[in-house]
C-alpha positions in Angstrom: 140.3 99.5 112.2 139.1 99.0 108.6 135.7 97.5 107.9 134.6 96.3 104.4 130.8 96.1 104.0 129.6 94.5 100.7 126.1 95.6 99.9 126.5 98.4 102.4 124.1 100.8 100.7 121.1 98.4 101.3 118.4 98.3 104.0 120.7 97.2 106.8 123.9 98.8 105.6 122.3 102.2 105.5 121.8 102.0 109.3 125.0 100.1 110.1 127.5 102.2 108.1 126.8 105.6 109.9 126.9 103.8 113.2 130.4 102.4 112.6 131.6 105.7 111.2 130.4 107.5 114.4 132.6 105.0 116.3 135.6 106.0 114.2 135.9 102.9 112.1 137.3 103.3 108.6 134.4 101.9 106.5 134.5 100.9 102.9 131.2 100.2 101.2 131.3 98.0 98.2 127.9 98.1 96.4 126.6 98.1 92.8 123.6 100.4 93.7 121.2 98.1 92.0 118.3 100.2 93.2 119.9 103.5 92.4 119.7 104.3 96.1 121.1 107.5 97.6 121.0 106.3 101.2 124.7 107.0 102.0 125.1 110.3 100.1 125.2 112.3 103.3 128.3 110.4 104.5 130.6 111.5 101.6 132.1 114.4 103.7 133.4 111.9 106.3 137.1 111.2 105.8 137.0 107.6 107.0 134.2 106.7 104.6 134.9 105.2 101.2 132.5 104.1 98.5 133.2 101.6 95.7 130.6 101.1 93.1 131.1 97.5 91.9 129.5 94.1 91.8 130.7 91.4 94.3 130.9 89.0 91.3 133.8 91.0 90.0 136.1 88.9 92.1 139.4 90.5 90.8 138.2 93.9 92.0 136.7 92.6 95.2 139.9 90.8 96.2 141.9 94.0 96.7 139.4 95.4 99.1 139.2 92.1 101.0 143.0 92.2 101.5 142.8 95.7 103.0 140.1 95.0 105.6 140.4 94.0 109.2 136.7 93.1 109.4 134.4 92.0 106.5 130.6 92.2 106.9 129.1 90.7 103.7 125.7 92.2 103.4 125.5 92.0 99.6 122.8 89.4 98.8 119.7 88.6 96.8 117.2 88.7 99.6 114.0 86.8 99.9 112.5 83.8 98.0 110.8 85.7 95.1 114.0 87.5 94.0 116.1 84.3 94.4 113.7 82.1 92.6 113.6 84.6 89.7 117.3 84.0 89.0 118.7 81.1 91.1 122.1 81.2 89.4 122.6 84.8 90.3 121.3 84.2 93.8 123.9 81.4 94.3 126.7 83.5 92.9 126.0 86.4 95.3 124.6 84.7 98.4 127.0 81.7 98.4 129.9 82.1 96.1 130.7 85.6 97.3 131.0 84.3 100.8 133.2 81.4 99.8 135.5 83.7 97.9 135.8 86.0 100.9 136.5 83.1 103.3 139.0 81.6 100.9 141.0 84.9 100.8 140.9 85.9 104.5 143.9 85.6 106.7 143.6 84.2 110.3 144.0 87.8 111.6 141.0 89.1 109.6 137.4 88.8 110.9 134.1 88.1 109.2 130.6 88.6 110.7 127.9 87.0 108.6 124.2 87.9 108.5 122.2 84.7 108.0 118.4 84.4 108.3 116.1 82.4 110.6 114.6 81.2 107.3 117.0 78.3 107.5 114.8 76.7 110.2 112.1 76.2 107.6 108.7 74.9 108.6 108.4 73.3 112.0 105.2 72.0 113.4 106.5 70.4 116.6 106.0 73.5 118.8 109.7 73.4 119.9 111.9 76.4 120.0 114.6 76.6 117.4 118.0 77.0 119.1 121.4 77.4 117.4 121.7 73.6 117.6 118.4 72.8 115.9 118.7 71.1 112.5 118.3 73.4 109.5 115.6 72.8 106.9 115.4 75.7 104.5 112.3 75.7 102.3 113.5 78.1 99.7 116.5 78.7 97.4 117.2 81.9 99.4 117.3 80.0 102.7 119.5 77.3 101.2 122.1 79.7 99.8 122.3 81.4 103.2 122.7 78.1 105.1 125.4 77.0 102.7 127.3 80.2 103.1 127.1 80.0 106.9 128.5 76.5 106.8 131.5 77.7 104.8 132.3 80.3 107.4 131.8 78.0 110.4 133.9 75.3 108.7 136.8 77.8 108.3 137.0 78.2 112.0 137.0 82.0 111.7 133.7 83.9 111.8 130.5 84.8 113.7 127.1 84.0 112.3 124.0 86.0 113.1 120.7 84.3 112.3 118.4 87.3 112.1 114.7 87.3 112.8 112.4 89.0 110.4 113.6 92.6 110.5 111.4 95.7 110.7 111.8 99.4 111.0 112.7 102.4 109.0 115.9 102.8 107.0 117.1 105.4 104.5 117.1 102.5 101.9 113.6 101.5 102.9 112.1 98.1 102.2 108.4 97.3 102.2 108.7 93.6 101.4 109.2 92.7 105.0 106.3 91.4 106.9 105.8 94.0 109.6 106.8 96.9 107.3 104.4 95.6 104.6 101.4 94.9 106.9 101.6 98.4 108.5 101.8 100.0 105.0 98.8 98.0 103.7 96.8 98.9 106.8 97.4 102.6 106.3 97.0 102.7 102.5 94.9 99.9 101.3 92.9 99.7 104.5 92.7 95.9 104.3 95.0 93.0 104.6 94.5 89.4 103.3 96.4 87.0 105.4 97.4 83.5 104.2 98.4 80.8 106.6 97.5 82.9 109.6 98.9 80.5 112.1 102.5 80.6 110.8 104.8 82.0 113.4 107.9 84.1 113.0 110.3 86.0 115.3 111.0 89.8 114.8 113.8 92.3 115.4 114.2 96.0 114.8 116.8 97.0 112.2 118.7 99.3 114.7 119.1 96.4 117.1 120.5 94.4 114.2 123.1 97.1 113.6 123.9 97.2 117.3 124.4 93.5 117.2 127.1 93.8 114.6 128.9 96.4 116.7 128.5 94.2 119.7 130.1 91.2 117.9 133.0 93.4 116.6 133.7 94.4 120.2 133.5 90.8 121.4 134.9 89.0 118.4 137.7 87.0 120.1 135.2 85.8 122.8 132.5 84.6 120.3 134.6 83.7 117.2 133.2 80.4 115.8 129.7 80.9 117.3 126.3 81.3 115.8 123.5 83.4 117.4 119.8 83.8 116.9 119.0 87.5 117.0 115.4 88.4 117.7 112.9 89.7 120.3 112.1 86.9 122.8 108.6 88.4 123.4 107.8 88.5 119.7 107.3 85.0 118.4 104.0 85.8 116.8 101.7 84.3 114.3 100.7 86.4 111.3 97.2 86.7 112.9 98.7 87.9 116.2 100.8 90.4 114.2 97.9 92.0 112.3 95.8 92.1 115.5 98.7 94.0 117.2 98.8 96.4 114.3 95.0 96.9 114.5 95.6 98.2 118.0 97.4 101.2 116.4 95.4 101.4 113.2 91.8 100.4 114.1 90.1 101.2 110.8 91.3 98.5 108.4 89.8 95.2 107.4 91.5 91.8 107.9 90.6 88.7 105.8 92.0 85.3 106.5 92.1 83.1 103.5 92.9 79.4 102.9 92.7 79.6 99.1 96.3 80.5 98.6 99.5 79.0 100.0 102.4 81.3 100.9 105.4 80.0 99.0 107.6 81.3 101.8 106.5 78.6 104.3 108.6 79.6 107.2 106.9 78.7 110.5 109.0 78.4 113.7 109.4 79.5 117.3 112.9 80.9 117.9 115.0 81.0 121.1 117.2 84.0 121.6 118.6 82.8 125.0 122.1 82.3 123.8 122.7 85.8 122.7 120.9 87.2 125.7 123.3 85.3 127.9 126.2 87.4 126.6 124.7 90.6 128.1 123.2 91.6 124.7 119.7 93.0 124.9 117.5 94.7 122.3 116.4 98.4 122.6 113.4 98.6 120.4 110.1 96.7 120.8 107.8 95.6 118.1 105.2 98.1 119.3 107.7 100.9 119.0 108.6 99.8 115.5 104.9 99.9 114.5 104.6 103.4 115.8 107.8 104.4 114.0 106.5 103.0 110.7 103.1 104.7 111.0 104.9 108.1 111.4 107.4 107.4 108.6 104.8 106.3 106.0 103.1 109.7 106.3 106.3 111.0 104.8 107.1 108.4 102.1 103.6 107.4 101.0 103.6 109.8 98.0 106.8 108.3 96.5 107.1 105.6 94.0 106.7 102.7 96.4 108.2 100.2 93.9 111.6 101.6 94.8 111.1 100.1 98.3 110.8 96.5 97.4 113.7 94.0 96.9 112.9 92.9 93.3 115.9 93.7 91.1 115.4 95.6 87.8 114.8 93.8 84.5 118.0 93.2 82.7 120.1 93.0 85.9 122.5 90.2 86.1 125.7 91.2 84.3 128.8 92.0 86.3 
């Protein structure tokens, strides 16, 4: 079976691609290597791996690879509110128009599994858990583009949507601009964290459990086609304050300051229910505590590198196809 993964050399793809190759899928990664990452270089000896360096906005080129695929996993995206706000036009082209183009050119026999974000739930103060039926209220351009893309897929009648919690954990294409990853890094290096809007709640999920979820949905596609699933740890709906206090249990010697003088532009605040995906027999393998321990160990290795390479802010001048 042939799998096309756009953006497959990114944070998630660098975990997912080797997993699928180990399961004997033929995997084509379509990625422009915006961050000059080398995360897939050790896979080049594998015969069923193919790498295409190209931008998803080059639709003429992308179309040929879409036509060859049995499964499309569109990971290519401008991720997070800061990067999307920096160039909203480009974010729309990649996060939304890419998905519409793929959907418009898929046959009924082809499959698409789409990674959305819990950010679509926005800011909720009612204390109710967000289920897959809850109304969406994105608070950022990033969230809006992902919600719009998910709708295109669901309206087509062919596809599975995964609304991912805030992801944490180590990847060969590492990211520090994710809440758990960043807080652990700051605790180890800066020895202090300033937390804004400490009561804002998010859900969390380990990156390897996300990769497992894609494989789970490939195996069960016919059963769950047309469905949307929240994907997170049910025991980890935590406020920012609760998160940093948990980290302090592993790194005692850092200072925490809570401040009301700054508002976080990314105002996500929600409790998330993962009961629907749990009812399928899916269950996560990695806890938040295990992820914190993993990060502490890994940062001892990477702390001497240029850490700017591990944040999702695209280089100056980027934007041309």
